[in-house]
Each structure stands twice: as structure tokens, then as C-alpha cells.
N, C-alpha and C positions, 0 to 999 in steps of 0.2 A: 517407717524407716526405709532404707534403700535395699533393693534386692541385689545380691551378688552371686556370681557363679561359684561352682565348687572350687575352682582354682583360686579365685579371689578369697574365698572363705579359708582355704588352706593358709594363705599368707596372713590373713587377719587373725587367725586363731593360733597358728603355729602347730596345728595338728596335721597328721598325715591324711592323704586322700582316703585310704582304706578306713581310717577311724571315722571320718565324716560319713562315708557311705554306710558303715556299720551302724552308726548312731541314727542315720536316717531310716535304715531297715528296721531297727528295733523300736522306732517311734520316739526316740529321745529328742530328735531335731525334726521339726516340720519343714517341709520344702514344697516348692511348686514346680510341677513339670511343665516345660515349655513345649511349643509346637514341634520343634525340631528334636525333642527327646531329651534335651539337657535339663538340668535341675537348677533352680534358683532358690537361694536361702535368704531370708530376711535378716538383716544385721541385728535387729533386736532379739531374734531367736538365737543367734550366735552368742550374744551377750548373756542371755538367760541361761544357756547351757554351759558355756565355757568361761564366762566371766569377762573381764575387761579385754578389749581387742588390742592387738599389737599394731601400732602405727609406725610404718617404716619410712616416715618422712625424715629428711635431713634438715634440722633447724639451722645449720650453718649456711645452707644455701639461701634460706630466706632472709637472713640477717645481713649477708654480704651484698653490698651495693657499690656501683661505680660512682666516681665523683661526678658532680653535675657538669663540670666543664668537659670532661671526657665523654660523658654520655651525650651532651648537646652537640659536640663536634662530630661524633659518630653519626648521630641522627641527621645532622646537616649534610654530611657526606652522602648518606644513603638517599636523602630527599633529592639532592642534586643529581645523583646517578639515576634515580627513577625518572626525573624530568628529562634527562638526556636520552634515556632508553625510549621514553614515550615519543620524543621528537624523531628518533631514528625509525621507530615503527611507523609513524605518520609518513615520513619520507618514503619508506619502502612501499607503503600502500599506494602513494601517488605514483611511484615508479611502476608498480604492477598495473595500475589502471592505464598508464601510458602504453605499456607493452601490450596490453589487451587490445588497445585501439589500433596499434601498428600491426598486430598479428594478421597474417595473410589468411584469407578464407577463400577457397576455390569457388568459382562461379558455378552454380548448380546446372546451368545450361551446357557447360563444356565438360561435365563429368561423363565418363564412359558409361555406355548403356550396360546395365547388368543383365547377364543371361541367366536364365533359370537352369537348375541342375539337369533337368531332363532334356534341355536343348543342347547340352554338351554331347549327348549320344547321337544326335541327328547327323546324318551324312551331309557333308558339305555339298552345296549345289554348284554345278559348273556352269 
């Protein structure tokens, strides 16, 4: 079965954190120590010790659905918006490439000669 953290085990069993740790310390619940020091408990172990697990799913959320026409209209709007955004991104990429081509780059032959820091202390020659 699946391994769950102590926090998830609290939600599944309805038990307090201290109760879970006490049962682990007394050996009633077996657990696995992770590399980071946290503990993982197998769900089958939780069922063995505490009985049936609590499922906090909301069934009303699963049964409620939108109508096909409304869902299709929303999907079509989103698809068209995605296409429009992709076109806009492509246009911006082309613009950026054009700007990079136009960008001025100084001629390396005309750049000022860099002086080394120790040459700044030299006395100027007359």
C-alpha cells in the first residue's frame, strides 16, 4: 500500500499527532524513517491498528458537472486565446531579433586604450 506522512496519517485516522507518535514508540504501529528524519507509515498498518480510514473527499464535487455546451464554449474560448497569445509571442520574438540586429555595437579599434591601475600613479611626462 501507500506510505503516508504523520500529518497525512492524522487526517486519515482522526487521531492526534501525539497518539500516533506514542503508538509508534510503543511498537503498536510500525513506521519507516526517511533520510531527512521524518517518518512514513504504511496505510495498511494504519488500517490494521485503527480500523477503517477516514476519507475526506467531497462526493458532491465529483458528481457536479457543467453542461456540454457551456464546457465546449469555454474550451473554445480558451483555445482561441492560447492561439492569440502564441501569435503575440512569435511577433515579439521577431521584434527582438530585429532590435538585436539594429543595436549599435562600438568599433573595437576606436575604443579608448585601457590603462592599468599602476600606470595611474606614474608622473605625467612633459
